[in-house]
Residue, then its C-alpha position, 0 to 999 in steps of 0.5 A: m495479575s496482568h492488565i487487560a491491554d497486555a492480553v489484547q494483541v493489536e493486529k497491525i496492517s501489513v504494507l508492501l511499498v513499491d517504488d523505483n526511487l530509492a530516496f522515496l523508499r527510504s523516506a516512505s519506509r520511515f514514515i510508515e514505521t512511525s505509525d502504530a497501526l502499520q507494519l512495513v513487511g517489504q519493499a520492491r523496486g518495481g512491479e515484477e518484484a512486487l508480484a514475486l513478493l506478494d505470495e511470500l509477504k501476503p500484505d494487506v496493503v500495497l503502496l504502488d508507484q505509478h511511474m516505474p521502469g518495466l511494469s508501470g503501476l497501472e500495469t502492475a495493479p490488475r496483476l496484483r488484484r488477480q493474485m490477491p483479490r482482497l488486497c488494498i492497492i493505493m497508487l502513489t504518484f507525482d502526477a496527480s492529474e484527473a486522467l491518471r486518477r481515473a486510469a488508476l481506479d479503472a486498473s483496480v486501484n482502491a485509492f490514489i494519492a499524490k506524493s505531495a500529500f503523502d504525509t497527510q493522506l496516506i494513513p487515512a487512506i490505508l485505514n479506510c481501505a483496510r476497514v472496507h476490505f478487512p472489517s473487524p469481527q463482530 
């Protein structure tokens, strides 16, 4: 007889990581992969690549860098939102100014996290966003 926990499959929150900095992509990927609640489904080095991967990967959450060549995070976020309206978009940046925070929220971003607080704020932000956008069935 199998244990009930074996029969219950826990659905992980799928994450697409978008950042032009290869060192940050590696570090953030390792961090995400250590979480039992998250599954890294892909990486993109810019906004255009993220938009191209969105339909294929269908992530629950996109972690989006603000400062990238080509499309910035502020330019990419509304396009991601139009493509997948229920998507959780979390902006990551070294520039944690209040002006950028307001601009990010105006650009359809659900949460804004300074990269310096990545290790303490990211998982709670993802779980909160997922709870709001993908509530558990009753």
